[in-house]
N, C-alpha and C positions, 0 to 999 in steps of 0.2 A: 575490723581493726586488727592489725598484726603487730603485736608489741615486739616480737623477736626482730623484725626488720628495723624497728625504731631503736632497739637496744644496740643492734649492730652499728647503725649510724651514729648513735651517741658515743660508742666506743671508738669510732674512727673520725671524730670531730676535727682532727687536724688535716683531714683530706686524703688520707691513705685508704686504699681499697676501692671497691665499687659494689654497689648494691644491684643485684639481679633479682627481679621479682616476676613471678608468673602473673599473667593478667587476671588470674583467679584469686590472687592473694588480696586480702582485705585492704592492705596498705597501698596497693598499686595505684588507686585513684588519688591518694594524697601525696605519695612520695614519687611524683612524676619525673623527678630528675634521675631516678634510678633507671637501669636498663630493663624496662618491662617489656614483655612480649607474650607470645602464646605460651601454653603449657610447656614447662621446661622439658617435658618428655617428648615433645613434638619436634619436627624438623625446624619449625620457626623458633622454638626455644633454644635449640642448639645453635642457630644463627645468632641469637642474642648473646649467648655465651661467647661465641667466636668474636663477635663485635666488641664485647666488653674487654676481652683479652687483647684485642688489637688497638684499643683506644690509647691515645697518647696519654702520658702521665698528666699533662696539663688539663686535658678534658676530664679525666677521672677526678682530679683534684677539684676542678670547678664544680662538677656534679656533686661530689661528696660534701663540699663546703656549703653548697646551696641546700642540700638535704639536712645538714647539721643545723643550719639556721632555722629551717622549717620545724624540725623536731624540737629545738630549744624554745621556739616561739609558741608552739602548740603543746604547752605543758598542761598539767592537771587543772590549773586555774582557768586556762583558755577553754578546755573541754567542758568544765563545769559551767562557765558563763554561757557557752553555746547551748548546752542542754537546758539551762534555766530559761534562757531566751526563747527556746522552742516551746517550753511549757506555758509561757505567758501567751 
């Protein structure tokens, strides 16, 4: 889990910005609407950054709003219930 990525999304819940994650970030599997790719130090990572910068404002907004909904829905109560369900 990568809380910094989720904090970024929570702070940009009106749809401004774009989240770029390395495939190795813990949150990359959950926050799939972000621009995830290879390690950001690789050529593929640089392509992801270029792609994010070239994205239309509408696509960025759509992605960020989807991320914000996901982060809001997966709050501490959700995570606790998931954990307790696994224990049973």
